[in-house]
Each structure stands twice: as C-alpha cells, then as structure tokens.
All heavy atoms as a GROMACS GRO file, in nm:
protein
  521
    1MET      N    1   9.687  -1.110   4.676
    1MET     CA    2   9.720  -0.979   4.623
    1MET      C    3   9.815  -0.995   4.506
    1MET      O    4   9.910  -1.072   4.512
    1MET     CB    5   9.786  -0.893   4.730
    1MET     CG    6   9.828  -0.759   4.676
    1MET     SD    7   9.942  -0.667   4.779
    1MET     CE    8  10.096  -0.744   4.740
    2ASN      N    9   9.787  -0.924   4.400
    2ASN     CA   10   9.875  -0.919   4.284
    2ASN      C   11   9.931  -0.778   4.273
    2ASN      O   12   9.858  -0.680   4.291
    2ASN     CB   13   9.798  -0.951   4.156
    2ASN     CG   14   9.748  -1.092   4.152
    2ASN    OD1   15   9.823  -1.186   4.180
    2ASN    ND2   16   9.621  -1.110   4.119
    3LEU      N   17  10.059  -0.767   4.241
    3LEU     CA   18  10.120  -0.638   4.214
    3LEU      C   19  10.126  -0.621   4.063
    3LEU      O   20  10.189  -0.701   3.994
    3LEU     CB   21  10.260  -0.629   4.274
    3LEU     CG   22  10.336  -0.500   4.249
    3LEU    CD1   23  10.260  -0.381   4.308
    3LEU    CD2   24  10.476  -0.508   4.307
    4ILE      N   25  10.059  -0.519   4.014
    4ILE     CA   26  10.049  -0.495   3.870
    4ILE      C   27  10.119  -0.364   3.839
    4ILE      O   28  10.083  -0.258   3.894
    4ILE     CB   29   9.901  -0.487   3.827
    4ILE    CG1   30   9.828  -0.617   3.866
    4ILE    CG2   31   9.890  -0.459   3.678
    4ILE    CD1   32   9.678  -0.606   3.862
    5GLN      N   33  10.220  -0.366   3.755
    5GLN     CA   34  10.290  -0.244   3.717
    5GLN      C   35  10.205  -0.168   3.616
    5GLN      O   36  10.181  -0.215   3.506
    5GLN     CB   37  10.427  -0.275   3.660
    5GLN     CG   38  10.524  -0.325   3.765
    5GLN     CD   39  10.664  -0.344   3.710
    5GLN    OE1   40  10.685  -0.357   3.591
    5GLN    NE2   41  10.760  -0.346   3.801
    6SER      N   42  10.157  -0.053   3.657
    6SER     CA   43  10.070   0.031   3.574
    6SER      C   44  10.125   0.173   3.574
    6SER      O   45  10.059   0.267   3.616
    6SER     CB   46   9.928   0.030   3.631
    6SER     OG   47   9.874  -0.098   3.638
    7PHE      N   48  10.248   0.189   3.530
    7PHE     CA   49  10.315   0.318   3.536
    7PHE      C   50  10.239   0.423   3.453
    7PHE      O   51  10.197   0.396   3.342
    7PHE     CB   52  10.459   0.308   3.489
    7PHE     CG   53  10.542   0.215   3.573
    7PHE    CD1   54  10.621   0.119   3.514
    7PHE    CD2   55  10.539   0.222   3.712
    7PHE    CE1   56  10.698   0.032   3.590
    7PHE    CE2   57  10.615   0.136   3.789
    7PHE     CZ   58  10.694   0.041   3.729
    8LEU      N   59  10.224   0.540   3.511
    8LEU     CA   60  10.152   0.649   3.447
    8LEU      C   61  10.247   0.728   3.356
    8LEU      O   62  10.282   0.842   3.382
    8LEU     CB   63  10.091   0.741   3.555
    8LEU     CG   64  10.000   0.673   3.655
    8LEU    CD1   65   9.955   0.772   3.762
    8LEU    CD2   66   9.882   0.607   3.587
    9THR      N   67  10.289   0.665   3.248
    9THR     CA   68  10.395   0.720   3.162
    9THR      C   69  10.353   0.846   3.087
    9THR      O   70  10.439   0.917   3.034
    9THR     CB   71  10.443   0.615   3.062
    9THR    OG1   72  10.330   0.570   2.985
    9THR    CG2   73  10.506   0.497   3.134
   10LYS      N   74  10.224   0.877   3.081
   10LYS     CA   75  10.177   0.997   3.013
   10LYS      C   76  10.150   1.111   3.111
   10LYS      O   77  10.134   1.226   3.070
   10LYS     CB   78  10.051   0.967   2.933
   10LYS     CG   79  10.075   0.865   2.822
   10LYS     CD   80   9.945   0.829   2.754
   10LYS     CE   81   9.968   0.718   2.653
   10LYS     NZ   82   9.842   0.670   2.596
   11ASN      N   83  10.143   1.082   3.240
   11ASN     CA   84  10.112   1.181   3.343
   11ASN      C   85  10.230   1.277   3.358
   11ASN      O   86  10.345   1.236   3.358
   11ASN     CB   87  10.084   1.109   3.475
   11ASN     CG   88  10.038   1.202   3.583
   11ASN    OD1   89  10.115   1.283   3.634
   11ASN    ND2   90   9.912   1.189   3.621
   12PRO      N   91  10.206   1.409   3.371
   12PRO     CA   92  10.315   1.505   3.387
   12PRO      C   93  10.407   1.476   3.504
   12PRO      O   94  10.526   1.511   3.499
   12PRO     CB   95  10.242   1.638   3.407
   12PRO     CG   96  10.110   1.619   3.339
   12PRO     CD   97  10.075   1.475   3.361
   13CYS      N   98  10.358   1.415   3.609
   13CYS     CA   99  10.445   1.381   3.722
   13CYS      C  100  10.553   1.281   3.680
   13CYS      O  101  10.663   1.281   3.734
   13CYS     CB  102  10.364   1.322   3.836
   13CYS     SG  103  10.254   1.442   3.913
   14TYR      N  104  10.521   1.196   3.584
   14TYR     CA  105  10.617   1.098   3.534
   14TYR      C  106  10.708   1.160   3.429
   14TYR      O  107  10.829   1.138   3.430
   14TYR     CB  108  10.542   0.978   3.475
   14TYR     CG  109  10.631   0.865   3.429
   14TYR    CD1  110  10.662   0.760   3.516
   14TYR    CD2  111  10.682   0.860   3.301
   14TYR    CE1  112  10.742   0.655   3.475
   14TYR    CE2  113  10.763   0.757   3.259
   14TYR     CZ  114  10.793   0.653   3.346
   14TYR     OH  115  10.873   0.550   3.306
   15THR      N  116  10.652   1.241   3.342
   15THR     CA  117  10.729   1.293   3.229
   15THR      C  118  10.820   1.410   3.266
   15THR      O  119  10.910   1.443   3.189
   15THR     CB  120  10.636   1.338   3.114
   15THR    OG1  121  10.548   1.440   3.161
   15THR    CG2  122  10.556   1.220   3.061
   16CYS      N  123  10.801   1.470   3.384
   16CYS     CA  124  10.885   1.586   3.420
   16CYS      C  125  11.029   1.546   3.449
   16CYS      O  126  11.118   1.630   3.446
   16CYS     CB  127  10.825   1.661   3.538
   16CYS     SG  128  10.844   1.580   3.696
   17GLY      N  129  11.054   1.419   3.480
   17GLY     CA  130  11.190   1.371   3.498
   17GLY      C  131  11.253   1.400   3.632
   17GLY      O  132  11.372   1.380   3.649
   18ARG      N  133  11.176   1.449   3.729
   18ARG     CA  134  11.231   1.475   3.862
   18ARG      C  135  11.245   1.346   3.940
   18ARG      O  136  11.166   1.254   3.924
   18ARG     CB  137  11.141   1.570   3.942
   18ARG     CG  138  11.142   1.710   3.893
   18ARG     CD  139  11.063   1.803   3.984
   18ARG     NE  140  10.935   1.742   4.022
   18ARG     CZ  141  10.879   1.755   4.141
   18ARG    NH1  142  10.937   1.825   4.234
   18ARG    NH2  143  10.764   1.699   4.167
   19THR      N  144  11.344   1.340   4.026
   19THR     CA  145  11.360   1.227   4.117
   19THR      C  146  11.311   1.270   4.254
   19THR      O  147  11.350   1.376   4.303
   19THR     CB  148  11.508   1.185   4.126
   19THR    OG1  149  11.552   1.147   3.996
   19THR    CG2  150  11.525   1.068   4.221
   20ILE      N  151  11.224   1.189   4.314
   20ILE     CA  152  11.175   1.220   4.447
   20ILE      C  153  11.204   1.103   4.540
   20ILE      O  154  11.224   0.990   4.494
   20ILE     CB  155  11.024   1.251   4.447
   20ILE    CG1  156  10.944   1.128   4.401
   20ILE    CG2  157  10.992   1.372   4.362
   20ILE    CD1  158  10.795   1.141   4.422
   21THR      N  159  11.208   1.131   4.667
   21THR     CA  160  11.228   1.027   4.768
   21THR      C  161  11.104   1.022   4.855
   21THR      O  162  11.081   1.113   4.935
   21THR     CB  163  11.352   1.058   4.853
   21THR    OG1  164  11.466   1.069   4.767
   21THR    CG2  165  11.376   0.948   4.955
   22PRO      N  166  11.022   0.919   4.839
   22PRO     CA  167  10.902   0.909   4.924
   22PRO      C  168  10.942   0.896   5.071
   22PRO      O  169  11.040   0.830   5.104
   22PRO     CB  170  10.834   0.780   4.876
   22PRO     CG  171  10.889   0.756   4.739
   22PRO     CD  172  11.028   0.811   4.740
   23THR      N  173  10.866   0.961   5.157
   23THR     CA  174  10.896   0.957   5.300
   23THR      C  175  10.783   0.895   5.381
   23THR      O  176  10.793   0.888   5.503
   23THR     CB  177  10.922   1.099   5.353
   23THR    OG1  178  10.806   1.180   5.329
   23THR    CG2  179  11.044   1.160   5.288
   24GLY      N  180  10.679   0.850   5.318
   24GLY     CA  181  10.569   0.790   5.392
   24GLY      C  182  10.467   0.728   5.300
   24GLY      O  183  10.485   0.722   5.179
   25LEU      N  184  10.361   0.682   5.361
   25LEU     CA  185  10.254   0.616   5.288
   25LEU      C  186  10.122   0.664   5.344
   25LEU      O  187  10.104   0.672   5.466
   25LEU     CB  188  10.265   0.464   5.306
   25LEU     CG  189  10.156   0.378   5.246
   25LEU    CD1  190  10.163   0.382   5.094
   25LEU    CD2  191  10.169   0.236   5.296
   26MET      N  192  10.030   0.700   5.256
   26MET     CA  193   9.897   0.742   5.299
   26MET      C  194   9.795   0.659   5.221
   26MET      O  195   9.802   0.653   5.098
   26MET     CB  196   9.874   0.890   5.271
   26MET     CG  197   9.734   0.934   5.309
   26MET     SD  198   9.692   1.101   5.258
   26MET     CE  199   9.806   1.197   5.352
   27LEU      N  200   9.704   0.598   5.291
   27LEU     CA  201   9.595   0.525   5.229
   27LEU      C  202   9.466   0.600   5.257
   27LEU      O  203   9.443   0.645   5.369
   27LEU     CB  204   9.584   0.384   5.286
   27LEU     CG  205   9.705   0.294   5.269
   27LEU    CD1  206   9.682   0.162   5.341
   27LEU    CD2  207   9.735   0.270   5.123
   28HIS      N  208   9.383   0.617   5.155
   28HIS     CA  209   9.253   0.679   5.179
   28HIS      C  210   9.154   0.633   5.073
   28HIS      O  211   9.191   0.590   4.966
   28HIS     CB  212   9.262   0.831   5.185
   28HIS     CG  213   9.298   0.897   5.056
   28HIS    ND1  214   9.205   0.934   4.964
   28HIS    CD2  215   9.418   0.932   5.004
   28HIS    CE1  216   9.266   0.990   4.860
   28HIS    NE2  217   9.395   0.989   4.883
   29SER      N  218   9.029   0.643   5.109
   29SER     CA  219   8.921   0.611   5.017
   29SER      C  220   8.887   0.736   4.938
   29SER      O  221   8.888   0.847   4.991
   29SER     CB  222   8.799   0.564   5.095
   29SER     OG  223   8.687   0.554   5.009
   30VAL      N  224   8.855   0.717   4.812
   30VAL     CA  225   8.817   0.832   4.731
   30VAL      C  226   8.669   0.865   4.746
   30VAL      O  227   8.622   0.966   4.696
   30VAL     CB  228   8.852   0.810   4.582
   30VAL    CG1  229   9.001   0.803   4.565
   30VAL    CG2  230   8.782   0.689   4.527
   31GLY      N  231   8.596   0.780   4.815
   31GLY     CA  232   8.458   0.809   4.848
   31GLY      C  233   8.359   0.796   4.734
   31GLY      O  234   8.252   0.854   4.737
   32CYS      N  235   8.397   0.721   4.631
   32CYS     CA  236   8.303   0.700   4.522
   32CYS      C  237   8.318   0.557   4.470
   32CYS      O  238   8.428   0.502   4.470
   32CYS     CB  239   8.324   0.801   4.410
   32CYS     SG  240   8.484   0.791   4.329
   33PRO      N  241   8.209   0.496   4.427
   33PRO     CA  242   8.218   0.359   4.377
   33PRO      C  243   8.287   0.355   4.240
   33PRO      O  244   8.264   0.441   4.156
   33PRO     CB  245   8.073   0.315   4.366
   33PRO     CG  246   7.996   0.442   4.349
   33PRO     CD  247   8.073   0.548   4.424
   34GLN      N  248   8.373   0.257   4.222
   34GLN     CA  249   8.440   0.235   4.094
   34GLN      C  250   8.440   0.085   4.068
   34GLN      O  251   8.452   0.006   4.160
   34GLN     CB  252   8.584   0.286   4.096
   34GLN     CG  253   8.598   0.435   4.097
   34GLN     CD  254   8.547   0.499   3.969
   34GLN    OE1  255   8.551   0.442   3.862
   34GLN    NE2  256   8.496   0.619   3.981
   35PRO      N  257   8.433   0.046   3.943
   35PRO     CA  258   8.435  -0.098   3.913
   35PRO      C  259   8.572  -0.162   3.941
   35PRO      O  260   8.580  -0.277   3.975
   35PRO     CB  261   8.401  -0.105   3.766
   35PRO     CG  262   8.428   0.031   3.711
   35PRO     CD  263   8.412   0.127   3.824
   36SER      N  264   8.679  -0.084   3.930
   36SER     CA  265   8.813  -0.139   3.956
   36SER      C  266   8.915  -0.026   3.963
   36SER      O  267   8.891   0.085   3.915
   36SER     CB  268   8.854  -0.237   3.846
   36SER     OG  269   8.885  -0.169   3.727
   37ALA      N  270   9.032  -0.057   4.020
   37ALA     CA  271   9.140   0.041   4.026
   37ALA      C  272   9.191   0.075   3.887
   37ALA      O  273   9.245   0.184   3.865
   37ALA     CB  274   9.253  -0.012   4.113
   38ALA      N  275   9.174  -0.016   3.793
   38ALA     CA  276   9.218   0.009   3.656
   38ALA      C  277   9.150   0.132   3.596
   38ALA      O  278   9.207   0.199   3.509
   38ALA     CB  279   9.192  -0.114   3.569
   39VAL      N  280   9.030   0.166   3.644
   39VAL     CA  281   8.960   0.286   3.597
   39VAL      C  282   9.041   0.410   3.634
   39VAL      O  283   9.059   0.501   3.554
   39VAL     CB  284   8.817   0.293   3.655
   39VAL    CG1  285   8.753   0.427   3.624
   39VAL    CG2  286   8.734   0.179   3.601
   40PHE      N  287   9.091   0.413   3.759
   40PHE     CA  288   9.174   0.526   3.802
   40PHE      C  289   9.304   0.532   3.723
   40PHE      O  290   9.348   0.638   3.681
   40PHE     CB  291   9.205   0.517   3.952
   40PHE     CG  292   9.090   0.558   4.038
   40PHE    CD1  293   9.011   0.462   4.098
   40PHE    CD2  294   9.062   0.691   4.059
   40PHE    CE1  295   8.906   0.499   4.179
   40PHE    CE2  296   8.956   0.729   4.140
   40PHE     CZ  297   8.876   0.632   4.200
   41VAL      N  298   9.367   0.417   3.702
   41VAL     CA  299   9.492   0.414   3.627
   41VAL      C  300   9.469   0.473   3.488
   41VAL      O  301   9.546   0.559   3.442
   41VAL     CB  302   9.546   0.269   3.616
   41VAL    CG1  303   9.663   0.263   3.519
   41VAL    CG2  304   9.586   0.216   3.752
   42LYS      N  305   9.364   0.432   3.422
   42LYS     CA  306   9.335   0.481   3.286
   42LYS      C  307   9.310   0.631   3.287
   42LYS      O  308   9.362   0.705   3.202
   42LYS     CB  309   9.213   0.409   3.230
   42LYS     CG  310   9.176   0.453   3.091
   42LYS     CD  311   9.053   0.383   3.040
   42LYS     CE  312   9.013   0.440   2.905
   42LYS     NZ  313   8.882   0.399   2.864
   43ASN      N  314   9.232   0.680   3.384
   43ASN     CA  315   9.199   0.823   3.388
   43ASN      C  316   9.318   0.911   3.425
   43ASN      O  317   9.326   1.025   3.380
   43ASN     CB  318   9.084   0.847   3.486
   43ASN     CG  319   8.952   0.798   3.432
   43ASN    OD1  320   8.931   0.793   3.311
   43ASN    ND2  321   8.862   0.761   3.520
   44TRP      N  322   9.408   0.861   3.509
   44TRP     CA  323   9.523   0.941   3.552
   44TRP      C  324   9.640   0.933   3.455
   44TRP      O  325   9.732   1.013   3.462
   44TRP     CB  326   9.568   0.897   3.691
   44TRP     CG  327   9.474   0.938   3.801
   44TRP    CD1  328   9.338   0.939   3.797
   44TRP    CD2  329   9.512   0.983   3.930
   44TRP    NE1  330   9.288   0.981   3.917
   44TRP    CE2  331   9.393   1.008   4.001
   44TRP    CE3  332   9.633   1.002   3.993
   44TRP    CZ2  333   9.393   1.054   4.131
   44TRP    CZ3  334   9.633   1.046   4.124
   44TRP    CH2  335   9.514   1.073   4.191
   45ASN      N  336   9.640   0.837   3.363
   45ASN     CA  337   9.752   0.822   3.270
   45ASN      C  338   9.727   0.903   3.143
   45ASN      O  339   9.718   0.851   3.033
   45ASN     CB  340   9.774   0.675   3.236
   45ASN     CG  341   9.907   0.654   3.165
   45ASN    OD1  342   9.999   0.734   3.180
   45ASN    ND2  343   9.917   0.547   3.090
   46ARG      N  344   9.714   1.034   3.163
   46ARG     CA  345   9.692   1.126   3.052
   46ARG      C  346   9.784   1.246   3.067
   46ARG      O  347   9.815   1.289   3.178
   46ARG     CB  348   9.547   1.177   3.053
   46ARG     CG  349   9.443   1.070   3.035
   46ARG     CD  350   9.302   1.130   3.017
   46ARG     NE  351   9.283   1.260   3.079
   46ARG     CZ  352   9.201   1.283   3.182
   46ARG    NH1  353   9.132   1.186   3.236
   46ARG    NH2  354   9.188   1.405   3.231
   47ALA      N  355   9.828   1.301   2.956
   47ALA     CA  356   9.918   1.418   2.959
   47ALA      C  357   9.850   1.540   3.020
   47ALA      O  358   9.917   1.626   3.076
   47ALA     CB  359   9.965   1.449   2.817
   48ASP      N  360   9.717   1.547   3.012
   48ASP     CA  361   9.647   1.664   3.066
   48ASP      C  362   9.603   1.645   3.211
   48ASP      O  363   9.541   1.734   3.269
   48ASP     CB  364   9.527   1.699   2.979
   48ASP     CG  365   9.420   1.591   2.977
   48ASP    OD1  366   9.452   1.473   3.006
   48ASP    OD2  367   9.304   1.623   2.945
   49TYR      N  368   9.636   1.532   3.273
   49TYR     CA  369   9.599   1.511   3.414
   49TYR      C  370   9.715   1.555   3.502
   49TYR      O  371   9.805   1.479   3.534
   49TYR     CB  372   9.565   1.364   3.442
   49TYR     CG  373   9.493   1.349   3.574
   49TYR    CD1  374   9.354   1.352   3.578
   49TYR    CD2  375   9.562   1.338   3.694
   49TYR    CE1  376   9.287   1.342   3.698
   49TYR    CE2  377   9.496   1.328   3.814
   49TYR     CZ  378   9.358   1.330   3.816
   49TYR     OH  379   9.292   1.321   3.934
   50ASP      N  380   9.713   1.684   3.539
   50ASP     CA  381   9.824   1.741   3.615
   50ASP      C  382   9.782   1.782   3.756
   50ASP      O  383   9.846   1.863   3.820
   50ASP     CB  384   9.882   1.862   3.542
   50ASP     CG  385   9.780   1.971   3.517
   50ASP    OD1  386   9.661   1.952   3.551
   50ASP    OD2  387   9.818   2.075   3.462
   51ARG      N  388   9.677   1.720   3.808
   51ARG     CA  389   9.625   1.758   3.940
   51ARG      C  390   9.687   1.679   4.054
   51ARG      O  391   9.689   1.727   4.167
   51ARG     CB  392   9.473   1.742   3.941
   51ARG     CG  393   9.405   1.839   3.846
   51ARG     CD  394   9.255   1.820   3.844
   51ARG     NE  395   9.211   1.695   3.784
   51ARG     CZ  396   9.199   1.672   3.655
   51ARG    NH1  397   9.233   1.765   3.569
   51ARG    NH2  398   9.155   1.558   3.609
   52ALA      N  399   9.736   1.559   4.028
   52ALA     CA  400   9.787   1.478   4.139
   52ALA      C  401   9.869   1.360   4.085
   52ALA      O  402   9.861   1.326   3.968
   52ALA     CB  403   9.672   1.424   4.223
   53CYS      N  404   9.946   1.302   4.176
   53CYS     CA  405  10.022   1.180   4.148
   53CYS      C  406  10.009   1.087   4.267
   53CYS      O  407   9.997   1.134   4.380
   53CYS     CB  408  10.170   1.210   4.128
   53CYS     SG  409  10.205   1.290   3.974
   54VAL      N  410  10.011   0.961   4.242
   54VAL     CA  411  10.008   0.861   4.350
   54VAL      C  412  10.106   0.750   4.314
   54VAL      O  413  10.145   0.734   4.199
   54VAL     CB  414   9.868   0.803   4.372
   54VAL    CG1  415   9.769   0.909   4.416
   54VAL    CG2  416   9.817   0.733   4.247
   55HIS      N  417  10.145   0.673   4.414
   55HIS     CA  418  10.237   0.562   4.392
   55HIS      C  419  10.165   0.433   4.356
   55HIS      O  420  10.222   0.345   4.294
   55HIS     CB  421  10.325   0.540   4.514
   55HIS     CG  422  10.417   0.655   4.539
   55HIS    ND1  423  10.393   0.746   4.639
   55HIS    CD2  424  10.528   0.695   4.475
   55HIS    CE1  425  10.490   0.838   4.637
   55HIS    NE2  426  10.571   0.809   4.538
   56ALA      N  427  10.038   0.422   4.399
   56ALA     CA  428   9.964   0.299   4.372
   56ALA      C  429   9.816   0.319   4.394
   56ALA      O  430   9.774   0.411   4.465
   56ALA     CB  431  10.015   0.186   4.461
   57PHE      N  432   9.738   0.231   4.335
   57PHE     CA  433   9.595   0.222   4.358
   57PHE      C  434   9.568   0.080   4.408
   57PHE      O  435   9.621  -0.017   4.352
   57PHE     CB  436   9.516   0.242   4.229
   57PHE     CG  437   9.530   0.379   4.169
   57PHE    CD1  438   9.623   0.403   4.070
   57PHE    CD2  439   9.448   0.483   4.210
   57PHE    CE1  440   9.636   0.528   4.013
   57PHE    CE2  441   9.460   0.609   4.154
   57PHE     CZ  442   9.554   0.631   4.055
   58ILE      N  443   9.487   0.066   4.511
   58ILE     CA  444   9.450  -0.065   4.561
   58ILE      C  445   9.305  -0.091   4.522
   58ILE      O  446   9.216  -0.012   4.553
   58ILE     CB  447   9.465  -0.073   4.715
   58ILE    CG1  448   9.607  -0.040   4.755
   58ILE    CG2  449   9.423  -0.212   4.764
   58ILE    CD1  450   9.626  -0.023   4.905
   59ASP      N  451   9.282  -0.202   4.455
   59ASP     CA  452   9.148  -0.237   4.412
   59ASP      C  453   9.073  -0.297   4.531
   59ASP      O  454   9.111  -0.400   4.584
   59ASP     CB  455   9.154  -0.337   4.298
   59ASP     CG  456   9.021  -0.356   4.230
   59ASP    OD1  457   8.923  -0.387   4.300
   59ASP    OD2  458   9.013  -0.342   4.107
   60GLY      N  459   8.968  -0.230   4.575
   60GLY     CA  460   8.890  -0.277   4.689
   60GLY      C  461   8.813  -0.404   4.664
   60GLY      O  462   8.771  -0.471   4.758
   61ASN      N  463   8.794  -0.441   4.538
   61ASN     CA  464   8.720  -0.562   4.504
   61ASN      C  465   8.810  -0.686   4.504
   61ASN      O  466   8.766  -0.793   4.544
   61ASN     CB  467   8.655  -0.548   4.367
   61ASN     CG  468   8.557  -0.432   4.361
   61ASN    OD1  469   8.471  -0.419   4.446
   61ASN    ND2  470   8.574  -0.347   4.263
   62THR      N  471   8.935  -0.669   4.458
   62THR     CA  472   9.022  -0.786   4.439
   62THR      C  473   9.145  -0.784   4.530
   62THR      O  474   9.210  -0.886   4.547
   62THR     CB  475   9.072  -0.792   4.295
   62THR    OG1  476   9.153  -0.677   4.268
   62THR    CG2  477   8.955  -0.800   4.196
   63GLY      N  478   9.180  -0.666   4.582
   63GLY     CA  479   9.304  -0.653   4.659
   63GLY      C  480   9.426  -0.632   4.573
   63GLY      O  481   9.537  -0.617   4.625
   64ASP      N  482   9.408  -0.630   4.442
   64ASP     CA  483   9.521  -0.606   4.352
   64ASP      C  484   9.577  -0.466   4.373
   64ASP      O  485   9.502  -0.371   4.398
   64ASP     CB  486   9.480  -0.620   4.206
   64ASP     CG  487   9.446  -0.763   4.167
   64ASP    OD1  488   9.484  -0.855   4.242
   64ASP    OD2  489   9.382  -0.781   4.062
   65VAL      N  490   9.708  -0.452   4.363
   65VAL     CA  491   9.775  -0.323   4.377
   65VAL      C  492   9.833  -0.285   4.241
   65VAL      O  493   9.911  -0.360   4.183
   65VAL     CB  494   9.887  -0.330   4.483
   65VAL    CG1  495   9.962  -0.198   4.489
   65VAL    CG2  496   9.830  -0.368   4.619
   66HIS      N  497   9.790  -0.170   4.191
   66HIS     CA  498   9.841  -0.117   4.065
   66HIS      C  499   9.949  -0.017   4.098
   66HIS      O  500   9.920   0.095   4.142
   66HIS     CB  501   9.729  -0.052   3.984
   66HIS     CG  502   9.628  -0.147   3.934
   66HIS    ND1  503   9.625  -0.189   3.803
   66HIS    CD2  504   9.526  -0.210   3.996
   66HIS    CE1  505   9.525  -0.272   3.786
   66HIS    NE2  506   9.464  -0.286   3.903
   67GLN      N  507  10.074  -0.054   4.080
   67GLN     CA  508  10.188   0.036   4.105
   67GLN      C  509  10.194   0.136   3.993
   67GLN      O  510  10.207   0.102   3.876
   67GLN     CB  511  10.317  -0.044   4.114
   67GLN     CG  512  10.439   0.042   4.139
   67GLN     CD  513  10.567  -0.039   4.134
   67GLN    OE1  514  10.568  -0.156   4.097
   67GLN    NE2  515  10.677   0.023   4.171
   68SER      N  516  10.183   0.264   4.029
   68SER     CA  517  10.179   0.366   3.924
   68SER      C  518  10.301   0.455   3.927
   68SER      O  519  10.324   0.532   3.840
   68SER     CB  520  10.052   0.450   3.938
   68SER     OG  521  10.042   0.507   4.064
   0.00000   0.00000   0.00000
C-alpha cells in the first residue's frame, strides 16, 4: 500500500477554511467500475464539486490510498 497525498485544494470543502474533527471511518464501494482512484481525485478536485467530501480514496486495483 502506498499513501499518496492528493489534497482536494479546489473543492469547496477544502477552501471553506473550517476545521473539523473526524469521529469515525466509513468504507464503501461506489458501485461502478473505475480505472483508478485517481479518476475520483481528479473529478472531485473542482471548485464546482460541492456535493461531498471524503478523507481518502482506496484504489481497488493497487491498494493505494489517495489522502484527500
């Protein structure tokens, strides 16, 4: 497993400047095939993506963790 820092610096959850304290961890499948977790990182790192935030994406093909 590799830990890859892929901070979503353009996502509104990052740019709003709030400090949060995580209280748990939830893992789930998104239910659709993707070539890699990097696809999710790229799609979520946009100023207009204001639907959700996550702490990480786990690549099901390689086991790499993209910390977001």
